[in-house]
C-alpha positions in Angstrom: 25.7 -8.6 81.8 22.0 -9.3 80.7 23.8 -8.8 77.3 23.2 -10.6 74.1 25.3 -13.6 74.3 27.7 -13.7 71.2 28.6 -17.4 69.3 31.3 -17.9 67.3 30.8 -18.3 63.2 30.4 -21.3 61.7 32.1 -23.0 59.0 29.1 -21.5 56.8 29.3 -18.2 57.7 33.6 -18.1 56.9 32.6 -19.5 53.4 29.7 -17.1 52.6 32.3 -14.4 53.6 35.3 -15.7 51.5 33.3 -16.3 48.5 31.8 -12.6 48.2 35.5 -11.6 49.2 36.1 -13.2 45.8 33.1 -13.1 43.3 33.8 -12.7 40.3 34.2 -8.9 38.1 30.6 -9.1 36.5 28.6 -9.8 39.9 31.1 -7.5 42.1 28.1 -5.6 43.5 27.4 -8.4 45.4 30.2 -7.6 47.3 28.4 -5.1 49.0 26.8 -8.2 50.8 29.8 -8.9 52.6 29.4 -6.2 55.8 26.1 -7.5 55.8 27.0 -11.3 56.4 30.0 -10.6 58.8 27.5 -8.4 60.6 25.0 -11.6 60.8 27.9 -13.9 61.5 29.0 -12.1 64.5 25.5 -11.1 65.9 24.0 -14.7 65.5 20.9 -13.6 67.9 18.4 -12.4 65.6 15.1 -11.7 66.0 11.6 -13.8 64.0 10.8 -10.3 62.5 14.0 -9.8 60.9 13.6 -13.3 59.1 10.1 -12.6 57.9 11.3 -9.1 56.8 13.5 -10.4 54.8 11.6 -13.1 53.3 9.3 -11.1 52.5 11.7 -9.0 50.6 12.5 -12.3 48.5 9.4 -13.4 47.7 9.1 -9.8 46.0 12.6 -10.6 44.5 11.4 -14.1 43.4 9.2 -12.5 41.0 11.7 -10.7 38.6 13.4 -14.5 38.5 10.2 -15.8 37.3 9.2 -12.9 34.7 13.0 -13.3 33.6 12.7 -16.8 32.6 9.3 -15.9 30.8 11.2 -13.7 29.2 13.7 -15.2 27.4 11.3 -17.8 26.4 9.6 -14.7 24.7 12.7 -14.0 22.8 12.3 -15.0 18.8 16.2 -16.9 19.5 15.0 -19.1 22.0 11.5 -19.6 20.2 13.0 -22.9 19.0 14.6 -23.8 22.1 12.6 -24.8 25.1 14.8 -26.2 27.2 16.3 -23.3 28.6 14.1 -20.5 30.0 11.6 -23.0 32.4 14.2 -23.7 34.6 15.0 -20.5 34.9 11.0 -20.1 36.0 11.1 -23.4 37.9 14.1 -21.5 40.5 11.8 -18.2 40.6 9.1 -20.2 41.9 11.0 -22.6 44.3 12.3 -19.2 45.4 8.9 -17.8 46.3 7.5 -21.3 48.0 11.0 -21.0 50.4 10.6 -17.3 50.7 6.8 -17.8 52.1 7.8 -20.6 54.5 10.5 -18.6 55.4 8.0 -15.9 56.3 5.6 -17.6 57.5 7.3 -19.6 59.7 8.9 -16.5 61.7 6.3 -14.3 61.4 3.9 -16.5 63.4 6.7 -18.3 65.0 6.2 -21.6 63.8 9.3 -23.6 64.7 7.7 -26.5 62.4 7.6 -24.6 59.4 11.4 -22.9 60.4 13.0 -26.2 60.6 11.4 -27.5 56.9 12.4 -24.0 55.7 16.2 -24.7 56.8 16.1 -27.8 55.3 15.0 -26.6 52.0 17.1 -24.3 51.6 20.1 -25.7 52.6 18.7 -28.7 49.6 18.4 -25.2 47.2 21.6 -24.7 47.8 23.3 -27.7 47.5 21.3 -28.8 44.3 22.3 -25.0 43.6 25.9 -24.9 43.4 25.8 -28.6 41.6 24.1 -26.9 38.9 26.8 -24.4 38.6 29.4 -26.6 38.4 27.6 -29.0 35.8 26.5 -25.2 33.8 30.0 -24.1 33.8 31.5 -27.9 32.7 28.7 -28.2 29.9 28.9 -24.6 28.8 32.7 -23.6 28.9 33.8 -25.3 25.2 32.9 -22.6 22.9 32.6 -23.7 19.1 32.9 -19.7 17.8 35.8 -18.6 15.5 37.1 -15.4 13.8 36.8 -15.5 10.4 39.3 -13.0 8.4 37.3 -9.6 7.0 34.1 -10.5 9.0 32.7 -9.0 12.1 30.8 -12.1 13.4 31.9 -15.1 14.1 31.4 -18.7 12.8 31.0 -21.5 14.7 32.5 -25.1 14.5 29.7 -28.0 15.8 32.6 -29.9 17.7 33.5 -27.5 19.1 30.9 -27.3 22.1 30.4 -30.0 24.7 29.7 -33.7 23.8 26.8 -32.9 26.5 25.4 -30.8 24.7 25.4 -32.0 21.1 24.2 -35.0 22.7 21.3 -33.6 24.4 20.4 -30.3 22.4 21.2 -31.3 18.6 21.0 -35.0 18.4 18.1 -36.6 15.0 15.5 -36.8 17.6 15.9 -33.4 18.8 17.1 -31.7 15.4 14.1 -32.3 13.2 11.7 -30.5 15.1 14.0 -27.3 16.1 15.0 -27.2 12.3 11.7 -27.0 11.1 10.9 -24.5 13.3 13.9 -22.6 12.5 12.7 -22.4 9.2 9.1 -21.2 9.5 10.8 -18.5 12.0 11.7 -15.0 10.9 15.5 -15.6 12.3 16.4 -15.8 8.7 13.9 -13.6 6.7 14.6 -10.8 9.0 18.0 -10.5 7.8 16.5 -9.7 3.7 14.4 -6.9 5.1 17.4 -5.1 6.3 18.8 -4.6 2.8 22.5 -5.2 3.8 25.1 -4.7 0.8 27.9 -6.8 1.4 30.3 -4.9 2.9 27.6 -3.9 5.4 26.9 -7.5 6.0 30.0 -8.4 6.5 30.7 -5.8 9.1 27.5 -6.6 11.1 26.8 -8.3 14.4 24.9 -11.1 12.8 23.8 -14.0 16.1 25.0 -16.9 15.9 22.0 -18.7 14.8 21.7 -16.4 11.8 26.0 -17.0 11.5 25.5 -20.3 11.1 21.7 -21.1 9.5 21.3 -18.6 7.7 24.5 -18.2 5.1 27.3 -20.6 3.9 30.8 -21.0 6.0 32.7 -18.7 4.7 35.6 -20.9 3.3 33.3 -22.4 0.7 33.7 -18.9 -1.3 30.3 -18.1 -2.1 29.4 -14.6 -4.4 27.3 -13.3 -1.6 23.5 -11.7 -3.1 21.5 -10.9 -0.2 21.8 -12.4 3.4 20.4 -15.8 2.7 21.3 -15.8 -1.2 24.5 -17.2 -2.3 26.2 -18.4 -5.6 29.1 -19.6 -7.1 30.8 -21.3 -4.3 35.0 -20.8 -5.4 36.1 -23.7 -2.9 33.1 -26.2 -2.8 35.0 -28.5 -0.8 36.6 -26.3 1.9 33.8 -27.7 4.2 31.0 -30.8 4.5 28.7 -27.7 4.5 29.1 -25.8 1.6 27.2 -29.0 -0.6 24.6 -28.8 2.0 24.0 -25.0 1.3 20.5 -24.2 -0.5 19.3 -20.9 -1.7 15.6 -22.1 -0.5 14.3 -20.0 2.3 12.9 -22.9 3.4 16.5 -25.0 3.5 19.0 -22.6 3.1 21.9 -24.2 6.0 19.6 -25.7 8.3 20.8 -29.5 7.8 24.2 -27.9 7.9 26.8 -28.6 11.2 27.4 -25.0 11.5 23.7 -24.5 12.2 23.6 -26.6 14.9 27.1 -25.1 16.0 24.9 -21.9 15.8 22.2 -22.9 17.8 24.2 -24.3 20.2 26.3 -21.3 20.4 22.9 -19.3 21.2 22.3 -21.7 23.9 25.4 -21.3 25.7 25.4 -17.4 25.5 22.3 -17.4 27.2 23.0 -20.2 30.0 26.2 -18.0 30.7 23.8 -15.1 31.1 21.1 -17.8 33.7 24.2 -18.5 35.3 24.8 -14.7 36.6 20.6 -15.2 38.4 21.5 -18.3 39.6 25.3 -17.4 41.6 22.8 -14.3 42.8 20.2 -16.6 44.2 22.4 -19.2 46.1 24.3 -16.1 47.8 21.0 -14.9 48.3 20.0 -18.4 49.6 23.0 -19.0 51.5 22.7 -15.3 53.5 18.9 -16.5 54.2 20.0 -19.7 55.6 22.4 -18.0 58.2 19.5 -15.2 59.1 17.0 -18.6 59.7 18.8 -20.3 61.5 19.5 -17.5 63.8 16.3 -17.1 64.3 15.3 -20.9 64.6 18.1 -21.4 67.1 16.3 -18.2 69.2 13.1 -20.1 69.0 13.9 -23.0 70.1 15.7 -21.3 73.1 12.3 -19.3 73.7 10.7 -22.5 73.8 12.8 -23.9 76.3 12.3 -21.4 78.7 8.4 -21.5 78.3 
């Protein structure tokens, strides 16, 4: 008697619990949220103070997401491609605004704001799941392949998804990306390291450096330094062989291997960004469960007055 009424967990609770139980290994620490979600689903009468506190924490957590996007934008490898970091910043800003709305609505018991918060939260969850699916489809194909006698990989342009090829390295975009790469230090800094041939072949250079700063191995060029290669033994081994130029302003920037290197770098960064998005979606689902409980409590309180 007089105890708190317990409600049966809804479908969203069950889906969240199952999702957390089968979280991929790279983000297995998220399974620590499982007991909390089960508790929330079994005890749905959560006070507005809790949702205000949780959203205040989410408000603080949105700041690292924003700074992650800014950090990615500042990395030299991403200097010439601006399409990756800013969606992460955008997600962080949306997360911040959503948490702020939930905090104000719960702390001052604003039923209208809580309703808006629930609607926006649900929309963001659906959008986030769609983005995760699309990102997986787009970034799953890889053009990377190993080369005998080399530690680094090389890259085939046609190995990447058609969407990436059409939207990132299409002729309209490639001119500006190529000019940016030529003006950057991506290839020049390889010379500063003073590699000998064995050291270079045993190094782990980036996909950009592998695709844009040297000719494909199949061409049989003789190594002079990381951006100077001479006397190809198989100049017809690949279409990029005849496009290679020792001019530091040209190198292999016109090669398909360079486009593949750009896409390889973009694919790697997107996969890292997807981890942030997965964490954000799971956090949004947890916040939605808590907010929905608080919203129901607010409605009950209003109806009793």
